[in-house]
C-alpha positions in Angstrom: -4.6 -20.5 -4.7 -5.6 -24.1 -4.3 -4.8 -23.9 -0.6 -7.1 -20.8 -0.3 -9.9 -22.7 -2.1 -9.5 -25.7 0.2 -9.4 -23.4 3.3 -12.5 -21.6 2.2 -14.3 -24.9 1.7 -13.3 -26.1 5.2 -14.5 -22.8 6.7 -17.9 -23.2 5.0 -18.2 -26.8 6.1 -17.3 -25.9 9.7 -19.8 -23.0 9.6 -22.6 -25.3 8.5 -21.5 -27.8 11.2 -21.7 -25.1 13.8 -25.2 -24.2 12.5 -26.3 -27.8 12.7 -25.0 -28.4 16.2 -25.9 -25.0 17.6 -27.1 -26.6 20.8 -23.6 -28.0 21.7 -20.9 -26.1 23.5 -18.3 -26.0 20.7 -16.8 -22.8 22.0 -15.6 -24.6 25.1 -13.4 -26.9 23.0 -12.0 -24.2 20.9 -11.1 -21.8 23.8 -10.0 -24.5 26.3 -6.4 -23.5 25.9 -5.3 -26.7 24.2 -2.6 -26.5 21.6 -4.4 -27.7 18.5 -7.5 -25.5 18.7 -5.3 -22.5 19.7 -3.1 -23.0 16.6 -6.2 -23.4 14.4 -7.6 -20.1 15.6 -4.3 -18.3 15.4 -3.9 -19.6 11.8 -7.3 -18.4 10.8 -6.7 -14.9 12.2 -3.3 -14.8 10.5 -5.0 -15.6 7.1 -7.8 -13.1 7.8 -5.2 -10.3 8.7 -3.1 -10.9 5.6 -3.7 -8.1 3.1 -3.2 -10.5 0.2 -6.1 -12.7 1.2 -9.3 -12.4 -0.9 -12.2 -10.6 0.6 -14.5 -13.6 0.2 -12.2 -15.8 2.3 -11.6 -13.1 4.9 -15.4 -12.6 5.2 -15.9 -16.3 5.7 -13.3 -16.5 8.4 -14.8 -13.5 10.2 -18.3 -15.0 9.9 -17.1 -18.2 11.4 -15.3 -16.5 14.3 -18.3 -14.2 14.9 -20.4 -17.2 15.9 -18.5 -17.3 19.2 -18.6 -13.6 20.1 -21.9 -14.0 22.0 -20.1 -16.4 24.5 -18.5 -14.5 27.4 -15.5 -16.8 27.8 -14.8 -16.8 24.0 -15.0 -13.0 23.9 -12.5 -12.7 26.8 -10.2 -15.2 24.9 -10.5 -13.1 21.7 -9.3 -10.0 23.6 -6.6 -11.5 25.9 -5.1 -14.4 23.9 -5.8 -13.8 20.2 -6.0 -10.0 19.7 -9.0 -10.4 17.4 -9.8 -6.7 17.9 -6.4 -5.8 16.4 -6.9 -8.2 13.4 -10.3 -6.6 12.6 -8.9 -3.1 13.0 -6.1 -4.0 10.6 -8.6 -5.3 8.0 -10.5 -2.0 8.3 -7.3 0.0 8.0 -6.3 -1.9 4.8 -9.7 -1.2 3.2 -10.1 2.4 4.5 -10.2 3.8 1.0 -13.3 1.7 0.2 -15.6 2.0 3.2 -18.6 0.9 1.2 -17.2 -2.7 0.9 -19.4 -5.3 2.6 -16.2 -6.6 4.4 -15.7 -3.3 6.2 -19.3 -3.3 7.4 -19.0 -6.9 8.5 -15.8 -6.0 10.5 -17.5 -3.0 12.1 -20.5 -5.1 13.2 -18.4 -7.8 14.7 -16.2 -5.3 16.5 -19.3 -3.7 17.9 -20.4 -7.0 19.4 -16.9 -7.9 20.5 -16.2 -4.6 22.3 -19.5 -4.3 24.1 -19.0 -4.0 27.8 -15.3 -5.0 27.3 -12.4 -2.6 27.8 -10.1 -2.7 24.8 -6.3 -2.5 25.2 -5.2 0.9 24.0 -1.8 -0.5 22.9 -3.5 -2.9 20.4 -2.5 -2.6 16.8 -4.3 -0.1 14.6 -6.6 1.2 17.3 -5.6 4.8 16.6 -6.2 4.3 12.9 -9.6 2.7 13.7 -10.6 5.7 15.9 -9.6 8.1 13.1 -11.7 6.0 10.6 -14.7 6.1 12.9 -14.4 9.9 13.4 -14.2 10.4 9.6 -17.1 8.2 8.6 -19.8 9.2 11.1 -21.1 11.6 8.4 -21.3 8.9 5.7 -24.2 8.7 3.4 -24.7 5.0 4.2 -26.9 4.7 7.3 -25.5 1.2 8.0 -22.0 2.5 8.1 -23.0 5.4 10.3 -24.8 3.2 12.8 -21.9 0.7 13.0 -19.3 3.4 13.4 -21.3 5.2 16.1 -22.0 1.9 18.0 -18.3 0.9 17.9 -17.3 4.4 19.0 -19.7 4.3 21.9 -18.2 1.0 23.1 -14.6 2.3 22.8 -15.3 5.5 24.6 -17.2 4.0 27.5 -15.1 3.8 30.7 -11.9 4.0 28.7 -9.9 7.2 29.6 -7.1 6.5 27.2 -9.4 6.4 24.2 -11.2 9.5 25.4 -7.9 11.4 25.8 -6.8 10.3 22.3 -10.1 11.5 20.7 -9.9 14.9 22.5 -6.3 15.4 21.4 -7.3 15.1 17.7 -7.3 18.3 15.6 -10.7 17.7 14.2 -12.4 17.0 17.5 -14.6 20.2 17.3 -15.9 19.2 13.8 -16.5 15.7 15.3 -18.6 17.2 18.1 -20.6 19.3 15.6 -21.3 16.2 13.5 -22.5 14.3 16.6 -24.8 17.1 17.6 -26.2 17.3 14.1 -27.0 13.5 14.3 -29.2 14.1 17.3 -32.0 14.9 14.9 -31.7 11.6 13.1 -34.9 9.7 12.4 -33.3 6.4 13.8 -33.5 6.2 17.6 -30.5 3.8 17.7 -28.3 6.4 16.1 -29.5 9.0 18.7 -28.8 6.7 21.6 -25.3 6.0 20.2 -24.6 9.7 19.8 -25.8 10.5 23.4 -23.6 7.7 24.7 -20.5 9.1 22.9 -21.2 12.6 24.0 -21.8 11.6 27.6 -18.5 9.7 27.7 -16.5 12.5 26.1 -18.1 15.8 27.2 -20.2 15.1 30.4 -17.7 17.0 32.6 -16.9 19.7 30.1 -18.6 22.8 28.9 -20.2 21.2 25.9 -21.6 18.4 28.0 -23.0 20.8 30.6 -24.8 22.7 27.9 -26.1 19.5 26.2 -27.2 17.8 29.5 -28.4 20.8 31.3 -31.7 20.9 33.4 -33.8 21.9 30.3 -32.6 19.1 28.0 -32.1 16.3 30.5 -35.8 15.7 31.0 -36.2 15.1 27.2 -33.3 12.7 27.4 -34.9 10.8 30.3 -38.2 10.6 28.3 -36.3 9.3 25.2 -34.4 6.7 27.3 -37.5 5.4 29.0 -39.5 5.3 25.7 -36.7 3.3 24.0 -36.5 0.9 27.0 -40.2 0.2 27.1 -41.1 0.4 23.4 -37.8 -0.5 21.7 -38.1 -3.0 18.9 -34.6 -4.4 19.3 -32.5 -5.6 22.3 -29.5 -3.6 21.0 -31.1 -0.2 21.3 -32.6 -1.0 24.7 -29.2 -2.2 26.0 -27.4 1.0 24.9 -30.3 3.2 26.3 -30.0 1.5 29.7 -26.2 1.8 29.7 -26.6 5.5 28.9 -28.9 6.1 31.8 -26.6 4.1 34.1 -23.6 6.3 33.1 -25.6 9.5 33.5 -26.7 8.5 37.0 -23.1 8.6 38.1 -23.3 12.4 37.8 -24.8 13.9 40.9 -26.5 16.8 39.1 -28.2 14.5 36.6 -29.2 12.1 39.4 -30.8 15.1 41.2 -32.6 16.1 38.1 -34.0 12.5 37.8 -35.5 12.8 41.3 -37.4 15.9 40.0 -38.7 14.2 36.8 -42.5 14.3 37.0 -43.1 11.2 34.9 -40.7 8.9 36.9 -43.4 6.8 38.6 -45.2 6.1 35.4 -42.0 5.3 33.6 -40.9 2.9 36.4 -44.2 1.1 36.2 -43.9 0.6 32.5 -40.3 -0.5 32.8 -41.2 -3.1 35.5 -43.7 -4.6 33.1 -40.7 -5.8 31.0 -39.8 -8.2 33.9 -42.5 -10.5 32.6 -40.8 -11.1 29.3 -39.3 -14.5 28.5 -36.1 -12.9 27.1 -33.3 -13.1 29.7 -31.3 -10.3 28.1 -34.2 -7.8 28.3 -34.9 -8.8 31.9 -31.2 -8.5 32.8 -31.0 -4.9 31.4 -34.2 -3.9 33.2 -32.9 -5.2 36.5 -29.6 -3.5 35.9 -31.4 -0.2 35.4 -33.4 -0.7 38.6 -30.2 -1.5 40.5 -28.6 1.7 39.1 -31.6 3.7 40.2 -31.3 2.2 43.7 -27.8 3.6 43.8 -29.4 7.1 44.1 -30.3 7.4 47.8 -33.4 9.5 47.2 -34.8 7.0 44.6 -33.9 3.8 46.4 -37.0 3.4 48.6 -39.2 4.7 45.8 -37.9 2.1 43.4 -38.3 -0.7 45.9 -41.9 0.4 46.7 -42.7 0.4 43.0 -41.3 -3.1 42.6 -43.4 -4.5 45.5 -46.5 -2.4 44.6 -49.3 -4.1 42.5 -49.3 -3.0 38.9 -51.0 0.3 37.9 -53.3 0.8 34.9 -51.5 0.8 31.6 -51.1 4.0 29.5 -52.0 2.2 26.3 -54.3 -0.7 25.8 -53.1 -4.1 24.4 -49.9 -5.8 24.9 -46.6 -4.9 23.4 -44.5 -7.3 21.3 -42.4 -9.6 23.5 -44.1 -8.4 26.8 -46.8 -10.2 28.5 -49.9 -8.6 30.0 -49.0 -6.9 33.2 -51.6 -8.5 35.4 -49.2 -9.8 38.0 -46.9 -8.0 40.4 -43.3 -7.2 39.4 -42.1 -8.9 42.6 -43.4 -12.3 41.3 -41.5 -11.8 38.1 -38.4 -11.0 40.1 -38.9 -14.2 42.1 -39.3 -16.1 38.8 -35.8 -14.9 37.7 -34.2 -15.6 41.1 -35.6 -19.2 41.0 -34.6 -19.7 37.4 -32.4 -22.8 36.6 -28.8 -22.3 37.7 -27.5 -23.3 34.3 -29.4 -20.5 32.7 -28.1 -17.0 31.8 -25.6 -15.9 34.4 -26.0 -12.1 34.0 -29.8 -12.2 34.5 -29.4 -14.3 37.6 -26.8 -11.9 39.1 -28.9 -8.8 38.4 -31.9 -10.5 40.0 -29.9 -11.3 43.1 -28.5 -7.7 43.2 -32.0 -6.2 43.0 -33.3 -8.7 45.7 -30.4 -7.6 47.9 -31.5 -4.0 47.6 -35.0 -5.0 48.6 -33.7 -6.9 51.6 -31.7 -3.9 52.7 -34.6 -1.5 52.5 -37.4 -3.6 54.1 -37.6 -5.9 57.1 -39.0 -9.3 56.1 -40.6 -10.5 59.2 -43.8 -12.5 59.3 -45.9 -9.4 60.0 -44.5 -7.4 57.1 -46.7 -6.3 54.2 -44.2 -7.6 51.7 -44.1 -11.3 52.8 -43.8 -12.3 49.1 -40.1 -12.0 49.4 -39.9 -14.8 52.0 -40.6 -17.2 49.2 -37.3 -16.8 47.4 -35.4 -16.6 50.7 -36.6 -20.1 51.5 -36.0 -21.5 48.0 -32.7 -19.9 47.0 -30.4 -21.8 49.4 -31.9 -25.2 48.7 -31.8 -24.6 44.9 -28.2 -23.3 45.0 -26.5 -25.5 47.6 -28.1 -28.8 46.4 -26.6 -28.3 42.9 -23.1 -29.7 42.1 -20.3 -27.4 41.6 -19.9 -28.2 37.9 -23.4 -27.0 37.1 -23.2 -23.5 38.5 -20.9 -20.5 38.6 -18.9 -19.7 41.8 -19.7 -16.0 41.3 -23.4 -16.8 41.7 -22.8 -18.6 44.9 -20.7 -15.7 46.2 -23.5 -13.2 45.6 -26.2 -15.5 47.0 -24.2 -16.3 50.2 -23.6 -12.6 50.7 -27.3 -12.1 50.5 -28.2 -14.9 52.9 -25.7 -13.7 55.5 -27.0 -10.2 55.7 -30.1 -10.4 58.0 -30.9 -12.3 61.2 -34.5 -13.0 60.2 -33.3 -14.3 56.8 -30.8 -16.6 58.4 -33.5 -18.0 60.6 -35.5 -18.9 57.5 -32.4 -20.4 55.9 -31.8 -22.6 59.0 -35.2 -24.1 58.5 -34.4 -25.2 54.9 -30.7 -26.0 55.1 -28.9 -29.1 56.5 -25.3 -29.4 57.7 -24.6 -32.2 55.2 -25.4 -29.9 52.3 -23.0 -27.2 53.5 -20.2 -29.7 54.2 -20.6 -31.5 50.8 -20.6 -28.1 49.0 -17.5 -26.9 50.8 -15.7 -30.2 50.1 -16.5 -29.8 46.4 -15.4 -26.2 46.4 -12.1 -27.1 48.1 -11.4 -29.9 45.6 -12.3 -27.7 42.7 -10.1 -24.9 44.1 -7.2 -27.3 44.5 -7.6 -28.4 40.9 -7.6 -24.8 39.7 -4.5 -23.8 41.7 -2.1 -25.3 39.2 -3.6 -23.4 36.2 -2.5 -19.8 35.9 -5.3 -18.8 33.5 -7.9 -19.8 36.0 -6.5 -17.8 38.9 -9.7 -15.6 39.0 -11.9 -18.6 39.3 -9.7 -19.9 42.1 -10.1 -16.6 44.0 -13.9 -16.6 43.5 -14.1 -20.2 44.8 -12.1 -19.2 47.9 -14.5 -16.4 48.5 -17.4 -18.8 48.3 -15.8 -21.2 50.7 -15.3 -18.4 53.3 -18.8 -17.1 52.9 -20.2 -20.6 53.3 -18.2 -21.0 56.5 -19.5 -17.6 57.6 -23.0 -18.7 57.0 -22.3 -21.9 59.0 -20.9 -19.9 61.8 -24.1 -17.8 62.0 -26.3 -20.9 61.9 -24.5 -22.6 64.8 -26.9 -21.1 67.3 -30.0 -22.3 65.5 -28.5 -25.7 64.4 -26.3 -27.4 67.1 -25.2 -30.2 64.7 -23.7 -27.5 62.4 -20.9 -26.7 65.0 -19.2 -30.0 64.6 -19.1 -29.8 60.9 -17.9 -26.2 61.0 -14.9 -26.9 63.3 -14.0 -30.1 61.3 -13.8 -28.1 58.1 -11.6 -25.4 59.7 -8.9 -27.9 60.6 -8.7 -29.1 56.9 -5.3 -28.1 55.4 -7.0 -27.1 52.2 -8.4 -24.1 54.0 -4.9 -22.5 53.8 -5.4 -21.3 50.3 -8.8 -19.5 50.7 -7.6 -17.9 54.0 -4.3 -16.7 52.5 -5.9 -15.3 49.4 -8.6 -13.5 51.4 -6.1 -12.0 53.9 -3.8 -10.7 51.2 -6.8 -9.4 49.1 -7.3 -5.6 48.5 -11.0 -5.9 49.2 -11.9 -4.8 52.8 -14.9 -7.1 53.0 -12.9 -10.2 52.1 -10.2 -9.4 54.7 -12.9 -8.9 57.4 -14.6 -12.3 56.6 -11.2 -14.1 56.6 -10.3 -12.5 60.0 -13.6 -13.6 61.5 -13.0 -17.2 60.3 -9.4 -17.0 61.5 -10.5 -16.0 65.0 -12.7 -19.1 65.1 -10.0 -21.4 63.7 -6.9 -20.2 65.5 -7.6 -21.9 68.9 -8.2 -25.3 67.3 -5.4 -27.8 67.9 -5.0 -29.1 64.3 -5.3 -25.8 62.5 -2.3 -25.4 60.1 -1.3 -21.9 61.3 2.4 -22.3 60.2 1.5 -23.3 56.7 -0.9 -20.3 56.6 1.8 -17.9 57.5 4.1 -19.2 54.8 1.3 -19.1 52.2 0.5 -15.4 53.2 4.2 -14.5 52.9 4.4 -16.2 49.5 1.3 -14.3 48.3 2.6 -11.0 49.5 6.0 -11.6 47.7 4.2 -12.5 44.6 1.9 -9.4 44.7 4.9 -7.2 45.3 6.9 -8.6 42.3 3.8 -8.6 40.1 3.3 -4.9 40.9 6.9 -4.2 40.0 6.6 -6.1 36.8 3.4 -4.4 35.9 5.1 -1.0 36.2 7.9 -2.2 33.9 5.6 -3.9 31.5 3.5 -0.7 31.1 6.4 1.1 29.5 7.4 -2.0 27.6 3.9 -2.3 26.2 4.1 1.2 24.8 7.4 0.2 23.1 5.8 -2.9 21.7 2.9 -0.9 20.4 5.4 1.5 18.7 7.1 -1.5 17.2 3.8 -2.8 16.0 3.0 0.5 14.4 6.4 0.6 12.7 5.8 -2.9 11.3 2.1 -3.3 10.9 2.2 -6.4 8.7 4.9 -8.2 10.7 2.6 -11.1 11.4 2.1 -11.8 7.7 5.6 -13.1 7.3 6.1 -16.9 7.1 6.9 -18.6 10.4 10.2 -19.9 9.1 11.7 -16.4 8.8 10.5 -15.5 12.3 12.2 -18.6 13.7 15.4 -17.7 11.8 15.4 -14.1 13.2 14.9 -15.4 16.7 17.7 -17.9 16.3 20.0 -15.3 15.0 19.1 -13.0 17.9 19.9 -15.8 20.4 23.2 -16.4 18.7 24.1 -12.7 19.0 23.1 -12.6 22.6 25.2 -15.7 23.4 28.2 -14.4 21.4 28.0 -11.1 23.2 27.7 -8.9 20.1 26.3 -5.5 20.8 22.8 -5.0 19.2 22.6 -1.6 17.5 19.1 -1.8 16.1 16.7 0.1 18.2 13.7 -2.2 17.6 15.8 -5.2 18.3 16.9 -3.7 21.6 13.2 -3.1 22.5 12.4 -6.7 21.8 15.3 -7.8 23.9 13.9 -5.7 26.8 10.5 -7.3 26.4 12.1 -10.8 26.6 14.2 -9.8 29.6 11.0 -8.7 31.4 9.3 -12.0 30.5 12.3 -13.9 31.9 12.2 -11.8 35.1 8.5 -12.6 35.4 9.3 -16.3 34.9 11.9 -16.0 37.6 9.4 -14.5 40.0 7.0 -17.3 39.3 9.8 -19.8 39.9 10.5 -18.2 43.3 6.8 -18.3 44.2 6.7 -22.0 43.2 9.8 -22.5 45.5 7.9 -20.8 48.4 4.9 -23.1 47.7 7.2 -26.1 47.7 8.5 -25.1 51.1 4.9 -24.8 52.3 4.3 -28.2 50.9 7.3 -29.6 52.9 5.9 -28.1 56.1 2.6 -29.6 55.2 4.2 -33.0 54.9 5.9 -32.6 58.3 2.5 -31.7 59.8 1.0 -34.7 58.0 3.6 -37.0 59.8 2.6 -35.5 63.1 -1.0 -36.2 62.2 -0.1 -39.8 61.3 1.4 -40.3 64.8 -1.7 -38.9 66.4 -3.7 -41.2 64.2 -1.7 -44.3 65.4 -2.4 -43.4 69.0 -6.1 -42.9 68.4 -6.0 -46.2 66.5 -4.6 -48.1 69.6 -7.3 -46.6 71.8 -9.9 -47.6 69.2 -8.6 -51.2 69.2 -9.0 -51.4 73.0 -12.5 -50.1 72.7 -13.2 -52.6 69.9 -12.2 -55.5 72.2 -14.7 -54.4 74.8 -17.3 -54.1 72.1 -16.5 -57.6 70.9 -17.2 -59.2 74.4 -20.5 -57.3 74.6 -21.3 -58.5 71.0 -20.9 -62.2 72.1 -23.4 -61.7 75.0 -25.8 -60.2 72.6 -25.4 -63.0 70.1 -26.3 -65.6 72.7 -29.4 -63.6 73.6 -30.1 -63.3 69.9 -30.0 -67.1 69.4 -32.7 -67.7 72.2 -34.9 -65.1 70.7 -34.3 -66.5 67.3 -35.8 -69.9 68.2 -39.0 -68.3 69.5 -39.1 -66.2 66.4 -38.9 -69.3 64.2 -41.9 -70.9 65.9 -44.0 -67.7 65.3 -42.8 -67.5 61.8 -44.0 -71.1 61.0 -47.5 -70.2 62.2 -47.4 -67.1 60.1 -46.3 -69.1 57.1 -49.2 -71.5 57.5 -51.7 -68.6 57.7 -50.1 -67.0 54.7 -50.4 -70.2 52.6 -54.1 -70.5 53.5 -54.8 -66.9 52.6 -52.7 -67.3 49.5 -54.9 -70.2 48.3 -58.1 -68.2 48.8 -56.6 -65.2 47.0 -55.6 -67.4 44.1 -59.1 -68.9 43.8 -60.6 -65.5 44.0 -58.2 -64.3 41.3 -59.2 -67.1 39.0 -62.9 -66.3 39.4 -62.1 -62.6 38.7 -60.1 -63.5 35.7 -63.1 -65.6 34.3 -65.4 -62.7 34.9 -63.0 -60.3 33.2 -62.7 -62.6 30.2 -66.5 -62.8 29.9 -66.7 -59.0 29.9 -63.9 -58.8 27.3 -65.6 -61.3 25.0 -68.9 -59.4 25.3 -67.2 -56.2 24.4 -65.4 -57.9 21.5 -68.7 -59.2 20.1 -70.3 -55.8 20.2 -67.3 -54.3 18.4 -67.3 -57.0 15.7 -71.0 -56.5 15.2 -70.6 -52.7 14.7 -67.6 -53.3 12.4 -69.8 -55.7 10.3 -72.5 -53.1 9.9 -69.9 -50.5 8.9 -68.2 -52.8 6.4 -71.6 -53.7 4.8 -72.3 -50.0 4.3 -68.9 -49.4 2.9 -69.3 -52.3 0.5 -72.5 -50.7 -0.9 -70.8 -47.4 -1.3 -67.8 -49.1 -3.1 -70.2 -50.9 -5.5 -71.9 -47.6 -6.5 -68.4 -46.0 -6.9 -67.3 -49.0 -9.1 -70.3 -48.6 -11.4 -69.7 -44.8 -11.8 -66.0 -45.4 -12.4 -66.9 -48.1 -15.1 -69.1 -45.5 -16.9 -66.4 -42.9 -16.7 -63.9 -45.4 -18.1 -66.2 -46.1 -21.1 -66.6 -42.3 -21.7 -62.8 -41.9 -21.6 -62.3 -44.7 -24.1 -64.7 -43.1 -26.6 -63.0 -39.7 -26.0 -59.6 -41.4 -26.6 -60.8 -42.8 -30.0 -62.1 -39.4 -31.0 -58.8 -37.8 -30.0 -56.9 -40.4 -32.1 -58.9 -39.5 -35.2 -58.3 -35.8 -34.5 -54.6 -36.5 -34.2 -54.5 -38.3 -37.6 -56.3 -35.3 -39.2 -53.9 -32.9 -37.5 -50.9 -35.0 -38.8 -52.2 -34.8 -42.4 -52.7 -31.0 -42.0 -49.2 -30.7 -40.6 -47.7 -32.4 -43.6 -49.6 -30.0 -45.9 -48.5 -27.1 -43.9 -44.8 -28.3 -44.1 -45.1 -28.5 -48.0 -46.6 -25.0 -48.0 -43.7 -23.8 -45.8 -41.2 -25.3 -48.2 -42.9 -23.5 -51.2 -42.9 -20.3 -49.2 -39.2 -20.7 -48.4 -38.4 -21.0 -52.2 -40.5 -17.8 -52.8 -38.6 -16.1 -50.0 -35.3 -17.1 -51.5 -36.4 -15.7 -54.9 -37.6 -12.5 -53.3 -34.3 -12.2 -51.5 -32.5 -12.4 -54.8 -34.7 -9.7 -56.2 -34.2 -7.6 -53.1 -30.4 -7.9 -53.5 -30.7 -6.7 -57.1 -33.0 -3.8 -56.1 -30.5 -3.0 -53.3 -27.7 -2.7 -56.0 -30.0 -0.4 -58.1 -30.7 1.6 -55.0 -27.0 2.0 -54.3 -26.5 3.3 -57.9 -29.4 5.7 -57.6 -28.0 6.9 -54.2 -24.7 7.6 -55.9 -26.5 9.6 -58.7 -28.5 11.4 -56.0 -25.3 12.3 -54.3 -23.8 13.7 -57.5 -27.0 15.7 -58.1 -26.9 17.0 -54.6 -23.4 18.3 -55.3 -24.6 20.0 -58.5 -27.5 21.5 -56.6 -25.2 22.9 -54.0 -23.1 24.5 -56.8 -26.3 26.0 -58.4 -27.4 27.3 -55.0 -24.2 29.1 -54.6 -24.6 30.7 -58.1 -28.2 31.5 -57.4 -27.1 33.3 -54.2 -24.7 35.4 -56.3 -27.4 36.2 -58.8 -29.8 37.1 -56.0 -27.2 39.5 -54.7 -26.8 41.1 -58.1 -30.5 41.4 -58.4 -30.7 43.2 -55.1 -28.0 45.7 -56.2 -29.9 46.2 -59.5 -33.2 46.8 -57.7 -31.4 49.4 -55.5 -30.1 51.2 -58.6 -33.5 51.0 -60.3 -35.2 52.5 -57.2 -32.6 55.4 -57.3 -33.3 55.9 -61.1 -37.0 55.9 -60.5 -36.5 58.6 -57.8 -34.5 60.7 -60.3 -37.2 60.1 -62.9 -39.9 61.3 -60.6 -37.8 64.4 -59.9 -37.2 65.1 -63.6 -40.9 64.6 -64.3 -41.7 67.2 -61.7 -39.3 69.6 -63.3 -40.7 68.9 -66.8 -44.2 69.6 -65.6 -43.0 73.0 -64.2 -41.3 73.8 -67.5 -44.5 72.8 -69.4 -46.5 75.1 -67.2 -44.1 78.0 -67.9 -44.1 77.0 -71.6 -47.9 77.1 -71.7 -47.8 80.6 -70.2 -45.2 81.7 -72.8 -47.3 80.1 -75.5 -50.4 82.0 -74.5 -48.4 85.2 -74.5 -47.0 84.4 -77.9 -50.5 83.6 -79.2 -51.8 86.9 -78.0 -48.8 88.7 -79.6 -49.2 86.9 -82.9 -52.9 87.4 -83.1 -52.2 90.8 -84.0 -49.7 89.8 -86.7 -50.3 88.3 -90.1 -51.5 84.9 -90.9 -48.2 83.8 -92.5 -46.3 84.6 -89.5 -49.0 82.9 -87.5 -48.6 79.6 -89.5 -44.8 79.6 -89.0 -45.1 80.3 -85.4 -47.6 77.5 -85.0 -45.4 75.0 -86.8 -42.5 76.0 -84.7 -44.5 75.7 -81.5 -45.7 72.3 -82.6 -42.1 71.2 -83.0 
């Protein structure tokens, strides 16, 4: 843990150091191929790829290494030597369950920058898992994750058939296509461009792509790309939009639809306005787009006319951010980028030369042409390029420039007026020396080939200029007889590029009749190159299958690099012991590793044989050098005889010189006397002039002192008035201070009284707290009584409910009895009516009887 903390501190220190010295080329030291920087970078990547490393330390390492991604050489080293892509893919694979982690987003962003315009090795570790992760998270809710996944997917799919085939072989590829098509309606233009780039790489030649990029939709796509190119806020979106259009133009149908696009002229005028920007990346992408448009034969002349045409009226007033007002011609902006410093951005310079080459091929640049503006760069380019030392420029730039200068007779005529043979000879000498230094370094083989091409193209230009410049012919033939010309000629003659072979053959036709041309050494060198190419081809076929095996081994053991180095050395030592003892290796993975080492040993054997061939060629060169030494001795004897003749002539001239010298001395004495007289007059005149100057200086000094005295007197009066006012202010401040002291004393007395009151209040508070505690105890007892009473109340409520139920039953019975009572009363009334009737009848009957009977009957009736 302490080592991790120390490592993290060192990384933070180095990151701050890189930020402080951002103007220095630190990447050249780290990626120079030296042992210590290479071990440092390998150790950092091993720590970052270890799953047990903390996310903070891993993020710091990635942030440090990401500082070098913008450098082209560092990016190439990351891919070829350190497998930084595989390390980042492994980190993403280990954290695939938590894609919202900041470390995952950081790895995705660095991978997007690392893989832009670079083909990734399909056999690198965890590439398949990375592609599956990207296909799964393009529909994430986090827009940053979606944008990073789409940008990385666009980089991986572009110009990589193996990645495209792997994606198409997935089972969820249709769902992936549907997700991409749904994202075409996203509100972020960057996401839309990423999606279109992915779909163009995967489906352009399929049914889905034909429906998506048909004649109806392609015009909207053109408008979107041109709008992003012109109005895009960021360089990233503009770069991907230009790349998308460049890829689409490779399809003949889409290129034909672009020729029919009605707004093409207006869009081209707007795009050309971006050439006036100060950003070299933006200008490079614009020129790349124009070069791609020139690849369409129908559009080529139209694009060149638009470049050379004065600017049209703008569609919108004002100027855009980062773009200057388009008041000058685009051709002047192109001239500016062509004549930019040679140590500036290489890509911008190369694109400018490519676009200039297209203009040279379309138009004739004679003095009577309407486009004479392009004569200016044709005069300045060779002098700016060839006068610069080889260490300050790139050989690839020189190759393209020389190809441009050798293309037209009128252009070569202009070059002959600005170029001298000494410049060409010195440049070829530097290139040959530089190429000889590179020949021993295997990693710089490509630079050696480019230097060889530049040497041959420079000689081709000198061959063309021999007719206009007679002194160029001697230098040309002298360079052809140099033994260092063997390497450029042999590399070009064995090249697979038709143009390089033709240039080498033309140079060889001129050089073969020369007496000191090393033809035998050239033959041996060509044979050695052919043998090396043949063996390299055989090894590449074998290593292709071996790389698949190695990738399978890497998949089976994904964290093999996390083991300590001691165990790896022990395993290798045990493997060597087994091989030496002749024991049969039964492990499949071990046998695959043995095959890989056998192939490496065979490759080393091929290199050894090639070095043997070169050694033989060097022996022949030594023999030829002996022959040249013998010729040199003969020439030296002839030169000594001529030197004797010249010595006798020199003695005669010396005698004549002595006679003339005496006459010259007399004349010199007279001249000295005249010089002394004139010198005295000049000194006297100088003294008078010095006195006059001193008088003028004193007069000026007096006037200055007088004006300074007046100013000082005024300033004194102002300072006296200020002193008086400050004295009054000081007196007022003293009185205020005394009043404040009295107020402070009163405040202190009040403060003591307040403190005594606070103490009394504190005692009252303590007493009241005691009372409160007693009251709280009474409250607890009352709460207990209330709880008991509530229990009694609950019991009484239950009894009350029972009583209420009984009351309800009783009321029901009472209502039934009242009903019966009402019925009985009705019956009683009927019986009383009948009784009244009977009473009347009895009364009528007894009215006729006696009174005695009447009284008895009445008494009975009353009863």
